[in-house]
DOGUMI-682896 format. One line per 10 residues: for each residue x, y, z of N, C-alpha, C, O. Coordinates in Angstrom, 1 decimal. Layout:
<pts>
X:Y:Z:X:Y:Z:X:Y:Z:X:Y:Z; ...
</pts>
This chain:
<pts>
65.7:84.4:33.2:64.5:83.5:33.1:64.0:83.4:31.7:63.9:84.4:31.0; 63.8:82.2:31.2:63.4:82.0:29.8:61.9:81.7:29.7:61.5:80.6:29.4; 61.1:82.7:30.0:59.6:82.4:30.1:59.0:82.0:28.7:58.4:81.0:28.7; 59.2:82.8:27.7:58.5:82.5:26.4:58.8:81.1:25.9:57.9:80.4:25.5; 60.1:80.7:25.7:60.4:79.4:25.2:59.8:78.3:26.1:59.2:77.3:25.5; 59.8:78.4:27.4:59.3:77.4:28.3:57.8:77.3:28.1:57.2:76.2:28.0; 57.1:78.4:28.0:55.6:78.4:27.9:55.3:77.8:26.5:54.4:77.0:26.5; 56.0:78.1:25.5:55.8:77.5:24.2:56.1:76.1:24.2:55.4:75.3:23.4; 57.1:75.6:24.9:57.4:74.2:25.0:56.2:73.4:25.6:56.0:72.2:25.3; 55.4:74.0:26.4:54.3:73.4:27.1:53.0:73.5:26.2:52.0:72.8:26.5
53.0:74.2:25.2:51.8:74.6:24.4:51.0:73.4:24.0:49.8:73.4:24.1; 51.6:72.3:23.5:50.8:71.2:23.0:51.0:70.0:23.8:51.1:68.8:23.3; 51.1:70.2:25.2:51.2:69.1:26.1:49.9:69.0:27.0:49.3:70.1:27.2; 49.6:67.9:27.5:48.5:67.7:28.4:48.9:66.7:29.5:49.7:65.7:29.2; 48.4:66.8:30.7:48.7:65.8:31.7:47.7:64.7:31.6:47.8:63.6:32.3; 46.7:64.8:30.8:45.6:63.7:30.6:46.2:62.6:29.8:46.8:62.7:28.8; 45.9:61.4:30.4:46.3:60.2:29.7:45.1:59.2:29.8:44.7:58.9:30.9; 44.6:58.7:28.7:45.0:59.0:27.4:44.6:60.5:26.9:43.7:61.1:27.5; 45.4:60.9:25.9:45.1:62.3:25.4:43.7:62.3:24.8:43.4:61.4:23.9; 42.8:63.2:25.1:41.5:63.3:24.5:41.6:63.3:23.0:42.5:63.9:22.4
40.7:62.7:22.3:40.7:62.5:20.8:40.9:63.9:20.2:41.7:64.0:19.2; 40.1:64.9:20.6:40.2:66.2:20.0:41.6:66.8:20.1:42.1:67.4:19.1; 42.2:66.7:21.3:43.5:67.2:21.5:44.5:66.5:20.7:45.5:67.1:20.1; 44.4:65.1:20.6:45.4:64.3:19.9:45.3:64.7:18.4:46.4:64.8:17.8; 44.1:65.0:17.9:44.0:65.4:16.5:44.6:66.8:16.2:45.1:67.1:15.1; 44.7:67.6:17.3:45.3:68.9:17.1:46.8:68.9:17.4:47.5:69.9:17.2; 47.4:67.7:17.7:48.8:67.6:17.9:49.3:67.6:19.3:50.5:67.6:19.6; 48.4:67.5:20.3:48.8:67.4:21.7:49.4:66.0:22.0:49.1:65.0:21.4; 50.3:66.0:23.0:50.9:64.8:23.5:50.8:64.7:25.0:50.8:65.8:25.6; 50.8:63.5:25.5:50.8:63.4:27.0:52.2:63.7:27.6:53.2:63.2:27.1
52.2:64.5:28.6:53.5:64.8:29.3:53.2:64.8:30.8:52.5:65.7:31.3; 53.6:63.7:31.5:53.3:63.6:32.9:54.0:64.6:33.8:53.5:64.9:34.9; 55.2:65.1:33.4:55.9:66.1:34.2:56.2:67.3:33.3:57.3:67.5:32.8; 55.2:68.1:33.2:55.2:69.3:32.3:56.3:70.3:32.6:57.0:70.8:31.7; 56.5:70.6:33.9:57.5:71.6:34.3:58.9:71.1:33.9:59.6:71.9:33.2; 59.3:69.9:34.3:60.6:69.4:33.9:60.8:69.3:32.4:61.9:69.6:32.0; 59.8:68.9:31.7:59.9:68.8:30.3:60.3:70.1:29.6:60.9:70.2:28.5; 59.8:71.2:30.2:60.1:72.6:29.7:61.3:73.2:30.3:61.7:74.3:30.0; 62.0:72.4:31.2:63.2:73.0:31.8:62.9:73.9:33.0:63.8:74.7:33.4; 61.7:73.8:33.5:61.3:74.7:34.6:61.5:74.0:36.0:61.6:72.7:36.0
61.6:74.7:37.1:61.8:74.1:38.4:60.6:74.5:39.3:60.2:75.7:39.3; 60.1:73.6:40.0:59.0:73.9:40.9:59.2:73.5:42.3:60.2:72.8:42.6; 58.3:73.9:43.1:58.3:73.5:44.6:56.9:73.5:45.0:56.0:74.2:44.5; 56.6:72.7:46.0:55.2:72.6:46.5:54.8:73.9:47.0:55.5:74.6:47.7; 53.5:74.2:46.8:52.9:75.4:47.3:52.8:75.4:48.8:52.9:74.3:49.4; 52.6:76.5:49.4:52.4:76.6:50.9:51.0:76.2:51.3:50.8:75.7:52.3; 50.0:76.6:50.4:48.6:76.4:50.8:47.9:75.4:49.9:46.7:75.1:50.1; 48.5:74.9:48.9:47.9:74.0:47.9:48.9:72.9:47.5:50.1:73.0:47.8; 48.4:71.8:47.0:49.3:70.7:46.6:50.1:71.0:45.3:51.1:70.4:45.0; 49.5:71.8:44.4:50.1:72.1:43.1:51.4:72.8:43.3:51.6:73.6:44.2
52.3:72.5:42.4:53.6:73.2:42.4:53.5:74.6:41.9:52.7:75.0:41.1; 54.4:75.5:42.5:54.5:76.8:42.0:55.9:76.8:41.2:56.7:75.9:41.4; 56.0:77.7:40.3:57.2:77.6:39.4:58.2:78.7:39.8:58.0:79.9:39.7; 59.4:78.2:40.2:60.4:79.0:40.7:60.9:80.0:39.6:61.3:81.2:40.0; 60.8:79.6:38.4:61.3:80.4:37.3:60.4:81.6:36.9:60.8:82.5:36.2; 59.2:81.6:37.4:58.2:82.7:37.2:58.3:83.7:38.3:58.3:83.3:39.5; 58.3:85.0:38.0:58.5:86.0:39.0:57.3:86.2:39.9:57.4:86.7:41.1; 56.1:85.8:39.5:54.9:85.9:40.3:54.2:84.5:40.3:54.0:83.9:39.2; 53.8:84.0:41.5:53.1:82.8:41.6:51.9:83.0:42.5:52.0:83.6:43.6; 50.7:82.6:42.1:49.5:82.7:42.9:49.0:81.3:43.2:48.8:80.5:42.4
48.8:81.1:44.5:48.2:79.9:45.0:46.8:80.2:45.1:46.4:81.2:45.6; 45.9:79.2:44.8:44.5:79.4:44.9:43.7:78.1:45.1:44.3:77.1:44.8; 42.5:78.3:45.5:41.6:77.1:45.6:40.4:77.4:44.8:39.9:78.5:44.7; 39.9:76.3:44.1:38.8:76.4:43.2:37.5:76.6:44.1:37.3:75.7:45.0; 36.7:77.6:43.9:35.5:77.8:44.7:34.2:77.5:43.8:33.1:77.3:44.4; 34.4:77.5:42.5:33.2:77.2:41.6:33.6:76.8:40.3:34.6:77.4:39.7; 33.0:75.8:39.7:33.3:75.3:38.3:32.0:75.3:37.6:31.0:74.8:38.1; 32.0:75.7:36.3:30.8:75.6:35.5:31.2:75.5:34.0:32.2:76.1:33.6; 30.4:74.7:33.2:30.7:74.6:31.8:30.4:76.0:31.1:29.5:76.7:31.5; 31.2:76.3:30.1:31.0:77.5:29.4:30.2:77.2:28.1:30.5:76.2:27.4
29.2:77.9:27.8:28.4:77.7:26.6:27.3:76.8:26.8:26.4:77.0:27.6; 27.3:75.7:26.0:26.1:74.9:25.9:25.8:74.0:27.1:24.8:73.3:27.2; 26.7:73.9:28.0:26.5:73.0:29.2:27.1:71.6:28.9:26.9:70.7:29.7; 27.7:71.4:27.7:28.3:70.1:27.4:29.4:69.8:28.4:30.2:70.6:28.8; 29.4:68.5:28.8:30.4:68.1:29.8:31.3:67.0:29.4:31.8:66.3:30.2; 31.4:66.8:28.1:32.3:65.7:27.6:33.8:66.2:27.7:34.0:67.3:28.2; 34.7:65.4:27.2:36.1:65.8:27.3:36.5:67.0:26.5:37.5:67.7:26.8; 35.7:67.4:25.5:36.0:68.6:24.7:35.4:69.9:25.3:35.6:71.0:24.7; 34.6:69.8:26.4:33.9:71.0:26.9:34.9:72.0:27.5:36.0:71.6:27.9; 34.6:73.2:27.5:35.4:74.3:28.1:34.7:74.7:29.4:33.4:74.8:29.4
35.5:74.9:30.4:34.9:75.2:31.7:35.5:76.5:32.2:36.6:76.9:31.9; 34.7:77.2:33.1:35.1:78.4:33.8:35.4:78.0:35.2:34.6:77.3:35.8; 36.5:78.4:35.8:36.9:78.1:37.1:37.0:79.4:37.9:37.7:80.3:37.5; 36.3:79.5:39.0:36.4:80.7:39.9:37.3:80.2:41.0:37.1:79.2:41.6; 38.3:81.1:41.3:39.3:80.7:42.3:39.5:81.8:43.3:39.3:83.0:43.0; 39.8:81.4:44.5:40.1:82.4:45.6:41.6:82.3:45.9:42.2:81.2:46.1; 42.3:83.4:45.8:43.8:83.4:46.0:44.1:83.2:47.5:43.5:83.8:48.3; 45.0:82.2:47.7:45.3:81.9:49.1:46.7:82.3:49.5:47.0:82.4:50.7; 47.6:82.5:48.5:48.9:83.0:48.8:49.5:83.6:47.5:49.2:83.2:46.4; 50.3:84.6:47.7:51.0:85.3:46.6:52.5:85.2:46.8:53.0:85.5:47.9
53.3:84.8:45.8:54.8:84.7:45.9:55.3:85.7:44.8:54.9:85.6:43.7; 56.3:86.5:45.2:56.8:87.5:44.3:58.4:87.5:44.4:58.9:87.6:45.6; 59.1:87.3:43.3:60.6:87.4:43.4:61.0:88.8:43.8:60.4:89.8:43.5; 62.1:88.8:44.6:62.7:90.0:45.0:63.1:90.9:43.9:63.1:92.2:43.9; 63.4:90.3:42.7:63.9:91.0:41.6:62.9:92.0:41.0:63.2:92.9:40.2; 61.6:91.8:41.3:60.6:92.7:40.8:59.8:93.5:41.9:58.9:94.2:41.6; 60.2:93.2:43.1:59.6:93.9:44.2:60.1:95.4:44.3:61.2:95.6:44.0; 59.1:96.3:44.6:59.5:97.7:44.8:60.5:97.8:45.9:60.2:97.2:47.0; 61.6:98.5:45.8:62.6:98.6:46.9:61.9:99.1:48.2:61.1:100.0:48.1; 62.3:98.5:49.3:61.8:98.9:50.6:60.4:98.5:50.9:59.9:99.0:51.9
59.8:97.6:50.1:58.4:97.2:50.4:58.4:95.7:50.5:59.2:95.0:50.0; 57.4:95.2:51.2:57.2:93.8:51.4:56.1:93.3:50.4:56.0:92.1:50.1; 55.2:94.2:50.0:54.1:93.7:49.2:53.7:94.6:48.0:52.5:94.8:47.7; 54.7:95.1:47.3:54.5:96.0:46.1:55.4:95.5:45.0:56.6:95.2:45.2; 54.8:95.4:43.8:55.6:95.0:42.6:55.9:96.4:41.9:55.1:97.2:41.8; 57.2:96.5:41.5:57.6:97.6:40.8:57.3:97.4:39.3:57.9:96.5:38.7; 56.4:98.1:38.7:56.0:97.9:37.4:57.1:98.2:36.3:57.0:97.7:35.2; 58.1:98.9:36.7:59.2:99.1:35.8:60.2:97.9:35.8:61.0:97.8:34.9; 60.1:97.0:36.7:61.0:95.8:36.8:60.3:94.6:36.3:61.0:93.6:36.0; 58.9:94.5:36.2:58.2:93.3:35.9:57.8:93.4:34.4:57.1:94.4:34.0
58.1:92.5:33.7:57.7:92.4:32.2:57.0:91.1:32.0:57.6:90.1:31.5; 55.7:91.0:32.3:55.0:89.7:32.2:54.8:89.4:30.7:54.8:90.2:29.8; 54.8:88.1:30.5:54.5:87.5:29.2:53.0:87.4:29.0:52.3:86.9:29.8; 52.5:88.0:27.9:51.1:88.0:27.6:50.8:87.3:26.3:51.5:87.6:25.3; 49.8:86.4:26.3:49.4:85.8:25.0:48.1:86.5:24.6:47.1:86.5:25.3; 48.1:87.0:23.4:46.9:87.6:22.8:46.7:87.1:21.4:47.6:87.2:20.6; 45.6:86.5:21.2:45.3:85.9:19.8:46.5:85.0:19.3:46.9:85.1:18.2; 46.9:84.1:20.2:47.9:83.1:19.8:49.3:83.7:19.5:50.1:83.0:18.8; 49.6:84.9:20.0:50.9:85.5:19.9:51.4:86.0:21.2:50.6:86.4:22.0; 52.7:85.9:21.4:53.3:86.4:22.7:53.6:87.9:22.6:54.1:88.4:21.6
53.3:88.6:23.7:53.6:90.0:23.8:54.2:90.3:25.1:54.1:89.5:26.1; 54.9:91.4:25.2:55.4:91.9:26.5:54.9:93.3:26.7:54.1:93.8:25.9; 55.3:93.9:27.8:54.8:95.3:28.0:55.9:96.3:27.5:57.1:96.0:27.5; 55.4:97.4:27.0:56.3:98.5:26.6:56.6:99.4:27.8:56.0:99.1:28.9; 57.3:100.4:27.7:57.6:101.4:28.7:56.3:102.1:29.1:55.3:102.1:28.3; 56.2:102.7:30.3:55.0:103.3:30.7:54.7:104.5:29.8:55.6:105.2:29.3; 53.4:104.7:29.5:53.0:105.8:28.7:52.8:107.1:29.5:53.4:108.1:29.1; 52.1:107.1:30.6:52.0:108.2:31.5:51.2:107.7:32.7:50.5:106.7:32.7; 51.3:108.4:33.9:50.7:107.9:35.1:49.1:108.1:35.0:48.7:109.0:34.2; 48.4:107.3:35.6:47.0:107.4:35.7:46.6:108.5:36.8:47.4:108.8:37.7
45.4:109.0:36.7:44.9:109.9:37.7:44.9:109.2:39.1:45.0:109.8:40.1; 44.7:107.9:39.0:44.7:107.1:40.3:46.0:107.0:41.0:46.1:106.7:42.2; 47.1:107.4:40.3:48.4:107.3:40.9:48.6:108.2:42.1:49.5:108.1:42.9; 47.7:109.2:42.2:47.8:110.1:43.3:47.2:109.6:44.6:47.3:110.2:45.6; 46.6:108.4:44.5:45.9:107.8:45.7:46.9:106.7:46.2:47.3:105.9:45.4; 47.2:106.8:47.5:48.1:105.8:48.1:47.4:104.4:48.0:46.2:104.3:48.3; 48.1:103.4:47.6:47.5:102.0:47.4:46.9:101.5:48.7:45.9:100.8:48.6; 47.4:101.9:49.8:46.9:101.4:51.1:45.4:101.9:51.3:44.7:101.2:52.1; 45.0:103.0:50.6:43.6:103.4:50.8:42.6:102.4:50.3:41.5:102.3:50.8; 43.0:101.5:49.3:42.2:100.5:48.8:42.0:99.3:49.6:41.1:98.4:49.3
42.8:99.1:50.6:42.7:97.9:51.5:41.6:98.0:52.4:41.3:97.0:53.2
</pts>
């Protein structure tokens, strides 16, 4: 799976047409089919209309339950919004699932791509177990 190059290929694209002036000035371009343009493959979600990405090991389907502007309350095209979402379905590739489980991710098999301050990072090897590791995960349900 080629996550980082695909994510970076999408970096300066937007589905909005026309491209908002602020984004156009920053170098954004309109791309109506963002997944295909980055070489990714999608399929319709089970509980939402949005596509999930086959190439990503974890996909979360969700519905928006609340939207609000961040900061000044400005609602023009350049405003930033916060979206609160409720997860409706989780999809996990078998390649990262803990052996013998239906709903556990093996943290030694999953290496998520993380962007921090406009740079891509991955996870290193485990440092040491948490004190919480002694509590069975089912206890939290």
